[in-house]
C-alpha positions in Angstrom: -17.0 1.9 1.5 -19.5 2.3 -1.3 -22.7 0.4 -1.1 -22.2 -0.8 -4.6 -18.8 -2.5 -3.9 -19.4 -3.7 -0.4 -20.9 -7.1 -1.3 -18.1 -7.8 -3.7 -15.3 -6.8 -1.3 -16.2 -9.6 1.1 -15.8 -12.3 -1.6 -13.1 -10.8 -3.8 -10.9 -14.0 -3.8 -13.8 -16.2 -5.0 -14.8 -13.6 -7.6 -11.2 -13.3 -8.9 -10.9 -17.1 -9.1 -14.2 -17.3 -11.0 -13.2 -14.6 -13.5 -9.8 -16.3 -14.0 -11.6 -19.6 -14.7 -14.0 -17.9 -17.2 -11.1 -16.3 -19.1 -9.1 -19.6 -19.1 -12.2 -21.5 -20.4 -12.8 -19.0 -23.1 -9.1 -19.1 -24.1 -9.3 -22.9 -24.5 -12.6 -22.6 -26.3 -11.1 -20.2 -28.9 -8.1 -22.4 -29.8 -7.7 -23.0 -33.5 -6.0 -26.0 -35.0 -3.6 -24.0 -37.2 -2.4 -21.8 -34.3 -2.5 -24.1 -31.2 1.2 -23.9 -30.6 1.3 -20.1 -30.6 -1.9 -19.7 -28.6 -0.8 -22.2 -25.9 2.6 -20.4 -25.7 0.8 -17.0 -25.2 -1.5 -18.5 -22.6 1.4 -20.0 -20.8 3.3 -16.7 -20.7 0.2 -14.9 -19.5 -0.3 -17.4 -16.6 3.4 -17.2 -15.6 3.3 -13.4 -15.7 0.2 -13.4 -13.5 1.7 -15.8 -11.0 4.9 -13.7 -10.8 3.1 -10.4 -10.4 0.4 -11.6 -8.0 2.9 -13.7 -6.0 5.2 -10.8 -5.5 2.5 -8.3 -4.6 1.1 -10.8 -2.0 4.6 -11.2 -0.6 5.3 -7.5 -0.5 1.9 -6.7 1.2 2.4 -9.5 3.7 5.9 -8.2 4.6 4.7 -4.7 5.0 1.9 -5.7 7.3 4.0 -8.1 9.3 6.8 -5.5 9.8 9.6 -7.3 7.9 9.6 -4.4 5.4 10.6 -2.0 8.2 13.7 -4.1 8.9 14.9 -4.5 5.4 14.1 -1.0 4.1 16.5 0.8 6.5 19.2 -1.8 5.8 18.7 -1.3 2.1 19.0 2.5 2.6 22.3 2.2 4.5 23.8 -0.1 2.0 22.9 2.0 -0.9 24.1 5.2 0.8 27.5 3.7 1.5 27.8 2.4 -2.0 26.9 5.7 -3.6 29.1 7.7 -1.1 32.1 5.5 -2.2 31.3 5.9 -5.9 30.9 9.7 -5.8 33.9 10.0 -3.6 36.0 8.0 -6.0 34.7 10.0 -9.0 34.7 13.5 -7.6 37.0 13.4 -4.6 40.2 15.4 -4.6 42.1 14.7 -1.4 42.9 11.0 -0.9 43.4 9.5 2.5 46.7 7.6 2.5 46.8 6.3 6.1 45.3 4.2 7.7 42.4 3.4 5.3 44.7 2.8 2.3 44.6 -1.0 2.4 40.9 -1.1 3.3 39.7 1.3 0.7 42.4 2.5 -1.7 40.4 5.3 -3.4 38.8 6.7 -0.2 38.7 10.5 -0.1 37.8 13.1 2.5 34.8 14.2 0.4 33.4 10.7 0.0 33.5 9.7 3.7 
């Protein structure tokens, strides 16, 4: 790590919270009487967006480090591979399988196995 950022990397949560408090205080300080409704609406959407983005990133990072990602990612790959194989086989396949898959998958083709 760099010598300049090393002291900050230890207390990054406290620094982030302090900066958020400063920005929130400045936002409240700059409220105008004629535009309070608009400014509060914008501030609310900003806070909601920050919570969604930060919350999702924390969840994703936690899952990657805890290994849950390595369970769901292969499952996701298999599901999407099967779905796309069916779609491309139905669109571009020529020879249809009539037996015994007809009731299970009516548009199944040899090319889209």
